[in-house]
C-alpha positions in Angstrom: 20.0 18.4 11.3 18.4 14.9 9.6 15.5 14.4 8.0 12.4 12.2 8.3 10.4 10.1 5.4 7.3 9.1 6.7 3.4 8.6 5.5 0.6 7.3 7.5 -2.8 6.7 5.9 -5.7 5.2 6.7 -7.6 4.1 4.1 -9.6 1.4 2.1 -8.1 -1.7 0.2 -8.6 -1.2 -3.5 -7.6 -5.2 -4.7 -6.4 -7.9 -3.4 -2.7 -7.9 -3.1 -0.7 -9.1 -5.4 2.3 -11.1 -4.2 5.5 -11.7 -6.3 9.2 -13.6 -5.3 12.5 -12.2 -6.3 14.8 -15.6 -7.5 16.0 -15.4 -3.9 12.5 -16.1 -2.6 12.1 -12.5 -1.3 8.4 -12.1 -1.5 7.2 -8.5 -3.0 3.5 -7.9 -2.6 1.6 -4.3 -4.3 -2.0 -2.7 -4.0 -3.9 0.1 -4.2 -5.3 2.0 -0.8 -8.3 4.9 -1.1 -8.1 7.7 0.9 -11.2 10.0 0.4 -11.5 13.4 1.6 -15.4 13.6 1.9 -17.4 16.6 0.0 -19.1 19.6 1.5 -21.7 22.4 0.7 -20.7 25.6 0.5 -22.1 28.9 2.1 -23.1 30.1 -1.2 -25.0 26.2 -2.1 -21.6 25.1 -4.1 -21.6 21.3 -3.7 -17.8 20.1 -3.9 -17.8 16.7 -4.5 -16.1 13.6 -2.2 -12.1 13.6 -3.6 -11.1 9.5 -3.5 -6.2 9.5 -3.8 -5.2 6.4 -5.1 -1.4 5.5 -3.3 0.4 2.5 -4.1 1.4 0.8 -1.6 4.2 -1.8 -1.5 5.1 -5.0 1.2 8.4 -6.7 1.4 9.3 -10.3 3.2 6.8 -11.3 6.1 4.9 -8.2 5.4 4.2 -9.2 1.7 3.3 -12.7 2.9 1.1 -11.9 6.0 -1.0 -9.6 3.3 -1.6 -12.6 0.6 -3.2 -14.5 3.4 -4.9 -12.0 5.0 -5.8 -8.7 3.2 -8.8 -8.2 1.3 -10.5 -5.5 -1.1 -12.3 -3.5 0.6 -10.9 -4.0 4.2 -10.2 -0.3 6.1 -6.8 -0.4 7.1 -3.9 1.9 8.8 -1.0 1.7 6.8 2.4 3.4 8.2 5.8 3.4 6.2 8.1 5.7 3.7 7.7 7.7 0.4 9.5 6.2 -2.7 9.9 7.0 -6.2 11.2 4.8 -8.5 12.5 5.6 -12.4 13.4 3.8 -14.9 13.5 3.4 -18.8 11.3 1.3 -21.3 11.0 1.3 -25.0 12.7 4.7 -24.8 10.4 6.1 -22.2 11.7 7.7 -18.5 9.0 6.2 -15.9 8.1 6.9 -13.0 6.1 5.9 -9.9 5.6 7.0 -6.8 5.2 4.9 -3.5 4.3 4.2 -0.1 6.4 1.1 1.2 4.9 0.2 4.0 6.6 -0.9 7.6 3.6 -1.1 9.8 -0.1 -1.9 8.4 -3.0 -2.7 11.2 -6.8 -3.6 10.2 -9.1 -1.4 11.6 -12.5 -3.0 9.8 -13.3 -5.7 7.7 -16.0 -6.4 5.3 -18.5 -8.5 6.4 -17.5 -11.7 3.6 -14.0 -11.3 4.5 -14.6 -11.5 8.3 -15.2 -14.9 8.2 -12.2 -15.7 6.8 -9.5 -16.3 9.0 -7.3 -13.7 10.1 -4.1 -13.5 12.6 -3.9 -13.5 16.4 -2.8 -10.0 15.8 -3.5 -7.4 13.6 -1.0 -5.8 13.2 2.3 -6.3 11.2 5.3 -5.0 10.9 8.2 -5.5 8.4 10.9 -6.9 8.7 14.3 -4.7 9.9 16.3 -5.4 6.6 15.5 -3.9 3.4 15.4 -4.7 0.1 17.3 -3.4 -2.8 15.3 -3.8 -6.2 16.9 -2.9 -9.8 14.7 -0.1 -10.8 16.0 -0.5 -14.7 14.8 -4.0 -14.5 11.2 -5.1 -16.3 9.7 -6.2 -13.0 7.5 -3.9 -12.0 5.4 -4.3 -9.1 
């Protein structure tokens, strides 16, 4: 039996995407996405506060370039992708980062200030079919 690595998130963009280019001209973007579970009041009167989880989102190629032009902090988006954990060593210490490598993004809501900016005809963008292999041992951190 095969396995499945699929992540679906709906949340708010926490910062404008940061885009970098590999020496081969491949665009890589990263940004944070916040998902929030709303708080509630229990029957005994105890208040449970909102709980926000922050996710590291990574985009490649045309999706990265699209995000640089059209995604802004505060937008509500739908992200579909896969979970990936990278490990590397820096200054003698083991580092680890878990990310969502996005394959599909849809803009669900634009705050007032970003609605006036130009945006694409279609608010859904899919990643390129060919994955990019990166070297997790390098100092290049998304």
